[in-house]
DRENPA-3360 file (N, C-alpha, C; in nm, 2 decimals, always signed):
BEGIN
1 = XXXXXXXX = -1.89/-0.91/+0.13/-1.77/-0.91/+0.05/-1.76/-0.78/-0.03 ~ -1.64/-0.72/-0.02/-1.61/-0.59/-0.09/-1.61/-0.61/-0.24 ~ -1.66/-0.51/-0.31/-1.67/-0.52/-0.45/-1.62/-0.39/-0.51 ~ -1.54/-0.40/-0.62/-1.49/-0.28/-0.69/-1.59/-0.23/-0.79 ~ -1.63/-0.11/-0.78/-1.73/-0.05/-0.88/-1.68/+0.08/-0.94 ~ -1.73/+0.11/-1.05/-1.69/+0.24/-1.12/-1.78/+0.35/-1.07 ~ -1.71/+0.46/-1.04/-1.78/+0.58/-1.01/-1.85/+0.59/-0.87 ~ -1.94/+0.69/-0.87/-2.01/+0.73/-0.74/-2.12/+0.63/-0.70;
9 = XXXXXXXX = -2.16/+0.64/-0.58/-2.28/+0.56/-0.54/-2.40/+0.61/-0.60 ~ -2.51/+0.53/-0.60/-2.64/+0.58/-0.66/-2.69/+0.70/-0.58 ~ -2.78/+0.77/-0.64/-2.84/+0.88/-0.57/-2.90/+0.84/-0.43 ~ -2.97/+0.73/-0.43/-3.02/+0.68/-0.30/-2.91/+0.65/-0.20 ~ -2.80/+0.59/-0.24/-2.69/+0.56/-0.15/-2.63/+0.70/-0.11 ~ -2.62/+0.79/-0.20/-2.56/+0.92/-0.16/-2.64/+0.99/-0.06 ~ -2.77/+0.98/-0.06/-2.86/+1.04/+0.03/-2.83/+1.00/+0.18 ~ -2.77/+0.88/+0.19/-2.75/+0.82/+0.33/-2.60/+0.84/+0.37;
17 = XXXXXXXX = -2.52/+0.91/+0.29/-2.38/+0.93/+0.32/-2.36/+1.07/+0.36 ~ -2.24/+1.09/+0.43/-2.20/+1.22/+0.48/-2.19/+1.32/+0.36 ~ -2.23/+1.44/+0.38/-2.22/+1.55/+0.28/-2.07/+1.56/+0.23 ~ -1.98/+1.55/+0.32/-1.84/+1.57/+0.28/-1.79/+1.46/+0.18 ~ -1.85/+1.34/+0.20/-1.82/+1.23/+0.10/-1.88/+1.26/-0.03 ~ -2.01/+1.30/-0.04/-2.08/+1.33/-0.16/-2.01/+1.44/-0.23 ~ -1.96/+1.54/-0.16/-1.88/+1.65/-0.22/-1.76/+1.60/-0.30 ~ -1.70/+1.50/-0.25/-1.58/+1.44/-0.32/-1.62/+1.39/-0.45;
25 = XXXXXXXX = -1.73/+1.31/-0.45/-1.78/+1.25/-0.58/-1.82/+1.36/-0.68 ~ -1.89/+1.47/-0.63/-1.93/+1.58/-0.71/-1.81/+1.65/-0.77 ~ -1.70/+1.67/-0.69/-1.58/+1.73/-0.73/-1.51/+1.65/-0.84 ~ -1.49/+1.52/-0.82/-1.43/+1.44/-0.92/-1.51/+1.43/-1.05 ~ -1.64/+1.42/-1.04/-1.73/+1.42/-1.15/-1.72/+1.55/-1.23 ~ -1.72/+1.66/-1.17/-1.71/+1.79/-1.23/-1.58/+1.80/-1.31 ~ -1.47/+1.74/-1.26/-1.34/+1.74/-1.33/-1.33/+1.64/-1.44 ~ -1.43/+1.55/-1.45/-1.43/+1.44/-1.55/-1.32/+1.34/-1.52;
33 = XXXXXXXX = -1.29/+1.32/-1.39/-1.19/+1.22/-1.35/-1.26/+1.09/-1.32 ~ -1.22/+0.98/-1.39/-1.28/+0.85/-1.37/-1.21/+0.79/-1.24 ~ -1.29/+0.71/-1.17/-1.24/+0.65/-1.05/-1.32/+0.53/-1.02 ~ -1.25/+0.44/-0.95/-1.32/+0.32/-0.90/-1.33/+0.33/-0.75 ~ -1.43/+0.26/-0.69/-1.47/+0.27/-0.55/-1.49/+0.14/-0.49 ~ -1.46/+0.12/-0.36/-1.49/+0.01/-0.28/-1.55/+0.06/-0.15 ~ -1.67/+0.01/-0.12/-1.74/+0.04/+0.01/-1.70/-0.07/+0.10 ~ -1.68/-0.03/+0.23/-1.64/-0.13/+0.33/-1.67/-0.08/+0.47;
41 = XXXXXXXX = -1.65/-0.17/+0.57/-1.66/-0.12/+0.71/-1.55/-0.02/+0.74 ~ -1.57/+0.06/+0.84/-1.47/+0.17/+0.87/-1.33/+0.11/+0.87 ~ -1.24/+0.17/+0.80/-1.10/+0.13/+0.79/-1.02/+0.22/+0.89 ~ -1.01/+0.17/+1.01/-0.94/+0.24/+1.12/-0.79/+0.22/+1.13 ~ -0.74/+0.12/+1.07/-0.60/+0.09/+1.08/-0.54/+0.06/+0.94 ~ -0.41/+0.07/+0.93/-0.35/+0.04/+0.80/-0.36/-0.11/+0.77 ~ -0.37/-0.19/+0.88/-0.39/-0.34/+0.85/-0.53/-0.36/+0.79 ~ -0.63/-0.29/+0.83/-0.76/-0.31/+0.76/-0.75/-0.26/+0.62;
49 = XXXXXXXX = -0.67/-0.15/+0.60/-0.66/-0.10/+0.46/-0.59/-0.20/+0.37 ~ -0.51/-0.29/+0.42/-0.44/-0.38/+0.34/-0.53/-0.47/+0.26 ~ -0.64/-0.52/+0.33/-0.74/-0.60/+0.26/-0.82/-0.51/+0.15 ~ -0.85/-0.39/+0.19/-0.91/-0.30/+0.09/-0.82/-0.28/-0.03 ~ -0.69/-0.26/+0.00/-0.59/-0.24/-0.11/-0.60/-0.35/-0.21 ~ -0.61/-0.48/-0.16/-0.61/-0.59/-0.25/-0.73/-0.58/-0.35 ~ -0.85/-0.54/-0.30/-0.97/-0.53/-0.38/-0.96/-0.41/-0.47 ~ -0.91/-0.30/-0.42/-0.90/-0.18/-0.49/-0.79/-0.18/-0.60;
57 = XXXXXXXX = -0.69/-0.26/-0.58/-0.58/-0.26/-0.68/-0.49/-0.14/-0.67 ~ -0.49/-0.07/-0.56/-0.41/+0.05/-0.54/-0.38/+0.06/-0.39 ~ -0.27/+0.10/-0.35/-0.24/+0.11/-0.21/-0.29/+0.24/-0.16 ~ -0.36/+0.24/-0.05/-0.41/+0.36/+0.02/-0.29/+0.42/+0.09 ~ -0.27/+0.55/+0.07/-0.16/+0.62/+0.13/-0.19/+0.65/+0.28 ~ -0.09/+0.65/+0.36/-0.11/+0.71/+0.49/-0.12/+0.86/+0.47 ~ -0.22/+0.92/+0.53/-0.24/+1.07/+0.52/-0.23/+1.12/+0.67 ~ -0.13/+1.20/+0.69/-0.11/+1.25/+0.83/-0.12/+1.40/+0.83;
65 = XXXXXXXX = -0.20/+1.45/+0.92/-0.21/+1.60/+0.94/-0.11/+1.64/+1.05 ~ -0.02/+1.72/+1.02/+0.09/+1.76/+1.11/+0.09/+1.91/+1.14 ~ +0.15/+1.95/+1.25/+0.16/+2.09/+1.28/+0.29/+2.13/+1.34 ~ +0.33/+2.25/+1.33/+0.45/+2.29/+1.40/+0.42/+2.31/+1.55 ~ +0.52/+2.33/+1.62/+0.51/+2.34/+1.77/+0.41/+2.45/+1.81 ~ +0.41/+2.56/+1.74/+0.32/+2.67/+1.77/+0.18/+2.65/+1.72 ~ +0.15/+2.55/+1.65/+0.02/+2.52/+1.59/-0.02/+2.64/+1.49 ~ +0.08/+2.69/+1.42/+0.05/+2.80/+1.33/+0.07/+2.76/+1.18;
73 = XXXXXXXX = +0.14/+2.64/+1.16/+0.16/+2.59/+1.02/+0.12/+2.45/+1.02 ~ +0.04/+2.41/+0.92/-0.02/+2.28/+0.91/+0.02/+2.21/+0.78 ~ +0.03/+2.08/+0.78/+0.08/+2.00/+0.67/-0.01/+1.88/+0.66 ~ -0.03/+1.84/+0.53/-0.09/+1.71/+0.50/+0.02/+1.63/+0.44 ~ +0.06/+1.52/+0.50/+0.17/+1.44/+0.45/+0.11/+1.31/+0.39 ~ +0.14/+1.28/+0.27/+0.10/+1.16/+0.20/+0.22/+1.07/+0.19 ~ +0.22/+0.95/+0.24/+0.33/+0.86/+0.23/+0.28/+0.72/+0.19 ~ +0.36/+0.64/+0.13/+0.32/+0.50/+0.10/+0.28/+0.43/+0.23;
81 = XXXXXXXX = +0.19/+0.34/+0.23/+0.13/+0.27/+0.35/+0.24/+0.19/+0.42 ~ +0.34/+0.14/+0.35/+0.44/+0.06/+0.41/+0.56/+0.13/+0.47 ~ +0.56/+0.27/+0.46/+0.67/+0.34/+0.53/+0.63/+0.38/+0.67 ~ +0.73/+0.37/+0.75/+0.72/+0.41/+0.89/+0.76/+0.56/+0.90 ~ +0.68/+0.64/+0.96/+0.70/+0.78/+0.97/+0.76/+0.82/+1.11 ~ +0.87/+0.90/+1.10/+0.93/+0.96/+1.22/+0.94/+1.11/+1.20 ~ +0.89/+1.18/+1.29/+0.88/+1.33/+1.27/+1.01/+1.39/+1.25 ~ +1.12/+1.34/+1.31/+1.25/+1.40/+1.29/+1.30/+1.40/+1.14;
89 = XXXXXXXX = +1.26/+1.29/+1.07/+1.30/+1.29/+0.93/+1.25/+1.40/+0.85 ~ +1.12/+1.43/+0.87/+1.05/+1.53/+0.80/+1.09/+1.67/+0.85 ~ +1.09/+1.69/+0.99/+1.13/+1.82/+1.05/+1.26/+1.87/+0.99 ~ +1.36/+1.78/+0.98/+1.49/+1.82/+0.93/+1.48/+1.87/+0.78 ~ +1.40/+1.80/+0.70/+1.39/+1.84/+0.56/+1.32/+1.97/+0.54 ~ +1.22/+2.00/+0.63/+1.15/+2.12/+0.62/+1.21/+2.24/+0.70 ~ +1.31/+2.21/+0.78/+1.38/+2.31/+0.85/+1.29/+2.36/+0.97 ~ +1.21/+2.27/+1.03/+1.12/+2.30/+1.14/+1.18/+2.23/+1.26;
97 = XXXXXXXX = +1.18/+2.30/+1.37/+1.24/+2.24/+1.49/+1.16/+2.12/+1.54 ~ +1.03/+2.12/+1.53/+0.95/+2.01/+1.58/+0.82/+2.00/+1.52 ~ +0.78/+1.88/+1.47/+0.64/+1.86/+1.42/+0.57/+1.77/+1.51 ~ +0.44/+1.78/+1.52/+0.36/+1.69/+1.59/+0.23/+1.67/+1.52 ~ +0.15/+1.58/+1.56/+0.02/+1.55/+1.49/-0.08/+1.65/+1.53 ~ -0.16/+1.70/+1.43/-0.26/+1.80/+1.46/-0.37/+1.73/+1.53 ~ -0.45/+1.81/+1.61/-0.56/+1.75/+1.69/-0.68/+1.72/+1.60 ~ -0.77/+1.64/+1.65/-0.89/+1.61/+1.57/-0.97/+1.74/+1.55;
105 = XXXXXXXX = -0.97/+1.83/+1.65/-1.04/+1.96/+1.63/-0.98/+2.04/+1.51 ~ -0.85/+2.04/+1.50/-0.78/+2.12/+1.40/-0.81/+2.05/+1.26 ~ -0.81/+1.92/+1.26/-0.84/+1.85/+1.13/-0.98/+1.88/+1.09 ~ -1.07/+1.89/+1.18/-1.21/+1.92/+1.14/-1.22/+2.07/+1.10 ~ -1.15/+2.16/+1.17/-1.16/+2.30/+1.13/-1.09/+2.33/+1.00 ~ -0.98/+2.27/+0.97/-0.90/+2.30/+0.85/-0.95/+2.22/+0.73 ~ -0.99/+2.09/+0.75/-1.01/+2.01/+0.63/-1.15/+1.94/+0.64 ~ -1.23/+1.96/+0.74/-1.36/+1.90/+0.75/-1.35/+1.75/+0.75;
113 = XXXXXXXX = -1.25/+1.69/+0.82/-1.24/+1.55/+0.83/-1.21/+1.51/+0.97 ~ -1.23/+1.38/+1.00/-1.20/+1.33/+1.13/-1.09/+1.23/+1.12 ~ -1.02/+1.20/+1.23/-0.91/+1.10/+1.22/-0.95/+0.97/+1.16 ~ -0.87/+0.92/+1.07/-0.89/+0.79/+1.00/-0.96/+0.82/+0.86 ~ -1.00/+0.94/+0.84/-1.07/+0.97/+0.71/-0.99/+1.08/+0.63 ~ -0.87/+1.11/+0.68/-0.79/+1.22/+0.61/-0.76/+1.17/+0.47 ~ -0.76/+1.26/+0.38/-0.74/+1.23/+0.24/-0.69/+1.35/+0.16 ~ -0.62/+1.33/+0.05/-0.58/+1.44/-0.03/-0.71/+1.52/-0.08;
121 = XXXXXXXX = -0.82/+1.45/-0.09/-0.94/+1.52/-0.14/-0.99/+1.62/-0.04 ~ -0.95/+1.60/+0.09/-1.00/+1.70/+0.19/-0.94/+1.84/+0.17 ~ -0.84/+1.85/+0.08/-0.79/+1.98/+0.05/-0.89/+2.07/-0.02 ~ -1.00/+2.01/-0.07/-1.10/+2.09/-0.13/-1.17/+2.17/-0.03 ~ -1.16/+2.14/+0.10/-1.22/+2.21/+0.21/-1.12/+2.31/+0.26 ~ -1.01/+2.34/+0.19/-0.90/+2.43/+0.23/-0.88/+2.53/+0.12 ~ -0.98/+2.61/+0.09/-0.96/+2.71/-0.02/-0.86/+2.82/+0.01 ~ -0.83/+2.84/+0.13/-0.73/+2.94/+0.17/-0.59/+2.89/+0.18;
129 = XXXXXXXX = -0.57/+2.76/+0.15/-0.43/+2.70/+0.15/-0.36/+2.72/+0.28 ~ -0.44/+2.69/+0.39/-0.38/+2.69/+0.52/-0.30/+2.56/+0.55 ~ -0.32/+2.46/+0.47/-0.26/+2.33/+0.49/-0.17/+2.31/+0.37 ~ -0.04/+2.28/+0.39/+0.06/+2.26/+0.29/+0.07/+2.11/+0.26 ~ +0.06/+2.07/+0.13/+0.06/+1.93/+0.09/+0.21/+1.89/+0.08 ~ +0.24/+1.78/+0.15/+0.37/+1.72/+0.14/+0.35/+1.57/+0.09 ~ +0.43/+1.53/-0.01/+0.41/+1.40/-0.06/+0.55/+1.33/-0.06 ~ +0.55/+1.20/-0.02/+0.68/+1.13/-0.04/+0.71/+1.11/-0.18;
137 = XXXXXXXX = +0.84/+1.13/-0.21/+0.89/+1.12/-0.35/+0.85/+0.99/-0.42 ~ +0.83/+0.88/-0.35/+0.79/+0.75/-0.41/+0.65/+0.77/-0.48 ~ +0.57/+0.86/-0.44/+0.44/+0.87/-0.50/+0.44/+0.92/-0.64 ~ +0.55/+0.99/-0.68/+0.56/+1.04/-0.81/+0.56/+0.92/-0.91 ~ +0.61/+0.81/-0.87/+0.62/+0.69/-0.96/+0.50/+0.60/-0.95 ~ +0.40/+0.63/-0.87/+0.29/+0.54/-0.86/+0.20/+0.55/-0.98 ~ +0.14/+0.44/-1.02/+0.04/+0.44/-1.13/-0.10/+0.48/-1.08 ~ -0.13/+0.44/-0.96/-0.26/+0.47/-0.89/-0.24/+0.51/-0.75;
145 = XXXXXXXX = -0.33/+0.60/-0.70/-0.33/+0.64/-0.56/-0.46/+0.60/-0.51 ~ -0.46/+0.54/-0.39/-0.58/+0.50/-0.32/-0.61/+0.60/-0.21 ~ -0.73/+0.65/-0.19/-0.76/+0.74/-0.08/-0.91/+0.73/-0.05 ~ -0.94/+0.78/+0.07/-1.08/+0.78/+0.11/-1.15/+0.91/+0.06 ~ -1.28/+0.90/+0.03/-1.35/+1.03/-0.01/-1.39/+1.10/+0.12 ~ -1.30/+1.13/+0.21/-1.32/+1.21/+0.33/-1.41/+1.13/+0.43 ~ -1.43/+1.01/+0.41/-1.50/+0.91/+0.50/-1.42/+0.78/+0.49 ~ -1.40/+0.71/+0.60/-1.32/+0.59/+0.59/-1.41/+0.46/+0.57;
153 = XXXXXXXX = -1.52/+0.48/+0.52/-1.61/+0.37/+0.48/-1.62/+0.34/+0.33 ~ -1.54/+0.42/+0.26/-1.52/+0.40/+0.11/-1.38/+0.43/+0.08 ~ -1.33/+0.37/-0.03/-1.20/+0.40/-0.08/-1.20/+0.41/-0.23 ~ -1.12/+0.50/-0.28/-1.12/+0.53/-0.42/-0.98/+0.50/-0.48 ~ -0.99/+0.46/-0.61/-0.87/+0.43/-0.69/-0.87/+0.54/-0.79 ~ -0.76/+0.63/-0.79/-0.74/+0.73/-0.88/-0.61/+0.71/-0.96 ~ -0.61/+0.75/-1.08/-0.48/+0.74/-1.15/-0.39/+0.86/-1.10 ~ -0.26/+0.83/-1.08/-0.17/+0.93/-1.03/-0.17/+1.04/-1.13;
161 = XXXXXXXX = -0.17/+1.01/-1.26/-0.17/+1.12/-1.36/-0.29/+1.22/-1.34 ~ -0.41/+1.16/-1.31/-0.52/+1.25/-1.28/-0.50/+1.33/-1.16 ~ -0.44/+1.27/-1.06/-0.42/+1.34/-0.93/-0.32/+1.46/-0.96 ~ -0.21/+1.44/-1.03/-0.12/+1.54/-1.05/-0.16/+1.65/-1.15 ~ -0.23/+1.60/-1.26/-0.26/+1.69/-1.37/-0.39/+1.76/-1.36 ~ -0.49/+1.70/-1.29/-0.62/+1.75/-1.28/-0.67/+1.79/-1.14 ~ -0.66/+1.70/-1.05/-0.71/+1.71/-0.92/-0.64/+1.82/-0.84 ~ -0.50/+1.81/-0.82/-0.43/+1.90/-0.74/-0.44/+2.04/-0.80;
169 = XXXXXXXX = -0.42/+2.06/-0.93/-0.44/+2.20/-0.98/-0.58/+2.26/-0.95 ~ -0.69/+2.17/-0.96/-0.82/+2.22/-0.93/-0.84/+2.25/-0.78 ~ -0.76/+2.18/-0.70/-0.76/+2.21/-0.55/-0.68/+2.33/-0.51 ~ -0.59/+2.37/-0.61/-0.51/+2.49/-0.58/-0.40/+2.46/-0.48 ~ -0.36/+2.33/-0.47/-0.25/+2.29/-0.39/-0.15/+2.21/-0.47 ~ -0.02/+2.26/-0.47/+0.08/+2.19/-0.53/+0.17/+2.12/-0.43 ~ +0.21/+2.00/-0.46/+0.28/+1.92/-0.35/+0.43/+1.97/-0.34 ~ +0.48/+1.96/-0.22/+0.62/+1.96/-0.19/+0.66/+1.82/-0.17;
177 = XXXXXXXX = +0.76/+1.77/-0.25/+0.80/+1.64/-0.24/+0.91/+1.63/-0.14 ~ +0.90/+1.52/-0.05/+1.00/+1.50/+0.05/+1.04/+1.35/+0.03 ~ +1.16/+1.32/+0.09/+1.21/+1.19/+0.08/+1.23/+1.13/+0.22 ~ +1.14/+1.04/+0.25/+1.14/+0.97/+0.38/+1.21/+0.84/+0.37 ~ +1.28/+0.79/+0.47/+1.35/+0.67/+0.46/+1.26/+0.55/+0.45 ~ +1.31/+0.44/+0.38/+1.23/+0.32/+0.37/+1.24/+0.25/+0.51 ~ +1.15/+0.15/+0.53/+1.16/+0.08/+0.66/+1.29/+0.01/+0.68 ~ +1.35/-0.04/+0.58/+1.48/-0.11/+0.59/+1.59/-0.01/+0.64;
185 = XXX = +1.57/+0.12/+0.62/+1.67/+0.21/+0.66/+1.65/+0.26/+0.81 ~ +1.54/+0.22/+0.87/+1.51/+0.26/+1.00/+1.59/+0.19/+1.10 ~ +1.63/+0.26/+1.21/+1.72/+0.19/+1.31/+1.64/+0.09/+1.39;
% end
């Protein structure tokens, strides 16, 4: 049974976890950002994330790594889990002819994450700002943001205020807000 706990895993538990996950906890702790955590089996789909969301008390965002056609510009898009994403909606807003999903190799190279573990916290692995952060406008109104600590076997509950006021400035990434249609508006 999943359990909501405060803060990082124990030192013994951290020793058995991926270094990229432990770096997330170190980063949040250095900033003095409180967070709650749920450990769970790998969350490979948004359906699995729905159960985690209930325990966490915050919706885990969809985090998509996108690229332009030439694979020269990269984007991390955060959207509410219940929104359906169509590349044309975002391409139009950004003035880009075509967007596609970045490859697993590019995700590893740019953000040190693998598919299913993408998170806003992965931007700590992008000190050169090669990845532009895009956030759906709805996330401005969220009280909490749920995300993985760069591994999809844990999920974190962060206050949106901490994300916007502490975490993103420390990461050196400011979001560009986009407005994607709700499911009801989809054809």
